[in-house]
C-alpha positions in Angstrom: 21.1 6.2 -25.7 20.9 2.5 -24.8 24.5 2.0 -23.6 25.3 -1.5 -22.4 27.9 -3.0 -20.1 28.0 -6.1 -22.2 31.2 -6.1 -24.4 29.5 -7.8 -27.3 26.8 -5.1 -27.7 27.1 -2.6 -30.4 26.5 0.3 -28.1 29.5 -0.8 -25.9 31.7 -1.2 -29.0 30.6 2.3 -30.1 31.7 3.8 -26.8 35.1 2.3 -27.2 35.4 3.5 -30.8 34.3 7.1 -29.9 36.8 7.2 -27.0 39.6 5.8 -29.2 38.8 8.5 -31.8 39.2 11.2 -29.2 35.5 12.1 -29.3 34.0 13.4 -26.0 31.4 10.8 -25.0 28.5 10.5 -22.5 26.3 7.5 -22.2 22.8 6.7 -21.0 21.6 3.2 -20.2 19.4 1.2 -17.8 22.2 -0.1 -15.7 25.0 2.0 -14.1 28.6 1.2 -14.9 31.6 2.3 -16.8 32.7 1.5 -20.3 36.1 2.8 -21.5 36.2 5.4 -18.7 32.7 6.6 -19.7 30.1 6.5 -16.9 26.8 5.1 -18.0 24.1 7.5 -16.6 20.8 6.0 -15.5 19.2 9.4 -15.0 18.5 11.8 -17.8 21.0 14.7 -17.4 20.6 18.1 -19.0 23.8 18.1 -21.0 25.1 21.1 -22.9 26.7 21.0 -26.4 25.6 17.5 -27.4 26.5 17.1 -31.1 25.1 13.7 -31.9 22.7 11.3 -30.2 23.3 7.7 -31.2 20.2 5.5 -30.6 20.5 1.9 -29.5 16.9 1.8 -28.2 14.2 0.0 -30.1 11.4 2.2 -31.5 8.8 1.0 -29.0 10.9 2.2 -26.1 12.0 5.5 -27.7 8.8 7.5 -27.1 9.6 8.2 -23.4 12.9 9.8 -24.5 11.6 12.1 -27.4 11.3 15.2 -25.2 14.6 14.6 -23.5 16.5 14.2 -26.8 14.8 17.2 -28.3 15.7 19.2 -25.2 19.4 18.4 -25.7 19.3 20.2 -29.1 21.7 17.9 -30.8 22.9 18.6 -34.3 21.9 15.1 -35.4 20.4 11.8 -34.2 21.7 8.5 -35.6 19.2 5.7 -35.9 21.3 2.5 -35.7 20.0 -0.7 -37.4 16.8 -1.7 -35.7 16.1 1.7 -34.2 14.5 3.3 -37.2 11.4 5.2 -36.1 9.2 7.3 -38.6 7.3 8.9 -35.7 10.4 10.2 -34.1 11.9 11.2 -37.4 8.9 13.4 -38.0 9.4 15.1 -34.6 13.1 15.6 -35.4 12.2 17.2 -38.7 9.7 19.5 -37.0 12.5 20.6 -34.6 15.0 21.0 -37.4 17.3 18.3 -36.1 19.2 16.3 -38.7 19.1 12.6 -38.6 20.8 9.6 -40.2 19.7 6.0 -40.6 23.1 4.4 -40.4 25.4 2.2 -38.4 27.5 4.3 -36.1 30.2 1.6 -36.1 30.5 1.8 -39.9 30.5 5.6 -39.8 33.3 5.5 -37.2 35.3 2.8 -39.0 35.2 4.6 -42.3 35.9 8.1 -41.0 32.4 9.3 -42.0 31.3 10.0 -38.4 
């Protein structure tokens, strides 16, 4: 969530790392495009079998996505630096969805993803 076409953005780098690691990847962002052969969706799609949602959206903008993310039934949500959100964490806990406050790039680089 929060995919960017800008190569210097962490969400963009994360897509490249996920693909290079052989991890099936989908992306959502405000602008359509393609990063490392992954289409950036601009509409919320009802995906099946989403394991992890990585947030690159600041807390003030996350609220409109709460229900959507919960509906995906991910096994976990990763709050990247700057996206930490106590209100959403409470909702995730109520829905028995694990979460991590971590940097996805560090997790991927250290084989802890």
